[in-house]
C-alpha positions in Angstrom: 13.2 35.5 86.2 13.6 32.2 83.9 14.7 28.7 84.5 18.0 29.6 82.7 18.6 32.7 85.0 19.3 35.1 82.4 17.4 38.6 82.6 16.1 39.7 79.5 18.9 42.9 79.6 21.3 40.2 80.0 24.0 41.6 82.2 24.9 38.1 83.0 26.0 37.2 79.5 29.5 38.3 78.7 30.2 40.6 76.5 33.8 40.9 76.9 34.3 37.0 76.2 34.7 35.8 79.8 33.8 32.3 81.0 30.9 32.3 83.5 30.0 28.9 85.0 26.5 27.6 83.9 26.0 31.1 82.3 28.5 31.8 79.3 31.1 29.2 77.6 31.3 30.6 74.2 32.4 33.8 72.4 31.1 35.6 69.0 32.3 33.2 66.6 30.6 30.0 68.6 27.4 32.2 69.0 27.2 33.0 65.3 27.5 29.3 64.4 24.7 28.3 66.9 22.6 31.5 65.6 23.1 29.8 61.9 22.0 26.4 63.2 18.8 27.8 64.6 18.3 29.3 61.1 19.0 26.1 59.3 16.8 24.1 61.4 13.7 26.9 60.9 14.1 26.5 57.4 14.2 22.6 57.4 11.2 22.8 59.3 9.3 24.6 57.3 10.2 22.9 54.1 9.4 19.5 55.6 6.1 20.5 56.6 5.6 21.9 53.2 6.7 18.7 51.4 4.3 16.6 53.9 1.5 18.6 52.9 2.3 19.0 49.4 2.4 15.0 49.2 -0.7 14.5 51.5 1.4 12.4 53.7 -0.7 11.1 56.8 -0.9 13.6 59.8 1.0 11.4 62.2 4.2 12.0 59.9 4.3 15.8 60.8 5.4 14.6 64.1 9.0 14.5 62.5 8.9 18.0 62.9 10.3 17.5 66.1 13.9 16.9 65.0 14.4 20.2 63.0 12.4 22.0 65.2 14.3 21.0 68.3 17.5 21.7 66.4 16.5 24.9 65.6 15.5 25.7 69.1 18.7 24.7 70.4 20.8 26.7 68.2 18.8 29.6 69.0 19.0 29.2 72.8 22.5 28.4 72.7 23.3 31.6 70.8 20.9 33.6 73.0 22.2 32.3 75.9 25.8 32.1 74.9 26.1 29.0 76.3 26.8 26.0 74.2 25.1 22.7 75.5 27.6 20.3 73.9 30.4 21.9 75.5 28.7 22.2 78.8 28.4 18.3 78.8 32.1 17.9 77.8 33.6 20.5 80.3 34.9 22.9 77.7 34.6 26.4 76.4 35.8 28.4 73.7 36.1 32.5 73.3 38.5 32.3 70.2 37.7 31.1 66.4 35.7 28.0 66.3 37.2 24.4 66.3 39.6 25.6 69.4 38.8 24.7 73.1 39.8 24.8 76.5 39.0 22.7 79.2 37.1 23.8 82.3 39.4 23.4 85.5 36.8 22.8 88.3 34.5 20.1 89.2 32.0 22.5 90.5 32.1 24.8 87.3 31.6 21.5 85.0 28.6 20.4 87.2 26.8 23.8 86.6 27.7 23.5 83.1 26.2 20.4 82.8 23.3 21.5 84.8 22.9 24.3 82.3 23.3 21.9 79.2 20.7 19.9 80.9 18.2 22.8 80.8 18.7 23.8 77.2 18.3 20.0 76.0 14.9 20.0 78.1 14.0 23.4 76.8 14.8 22.3 72.9 13.1 19.2 73.3 9.6 20.8 74.5 10.0 23.2 71.9 10.1 20.4 69.0 7.3 18.6 70.7 5.3 21.7 70.8 6.0 22.3 66.9 5.3 18.7 66.5 2.2 18.8 67.9 1.2 22.0 66.2 1.6 20.4 62.7 -0.2 17.2 63.8 -3.5 19.2 64.7 -3.1 21.3 61.9 -5.9 21.1 59.5 -4.2 20.2 55.9 
């Protein structure tokens, strides 16, 4: 079991669009949006690396890959976990169309959501750092 407490078979993730504190706070439309963010972040990471190598930029500049790589990781993690970190911090949820939110009622539920949002942020940052370091040491 990971720090996210979501088994690989994913029964904790709601298929029916049901809010579960610290586990699931977004529905299909928001999940698709997070997945697209992940795709965009990967493309930006690869393009930035290619440009930095093509212009023979100093290796230290490859550490800039942290930003798009962390963004990609955040998007994919949120889609996979069916949990929006931003919504978790704000104490809201959305199982309708993109752009609508509903307030989480319980302070205990909001605390669980904030804890999950923090874990997603840490994991995204760790992935961004790993990608940036790998690019930095890349012999190019």
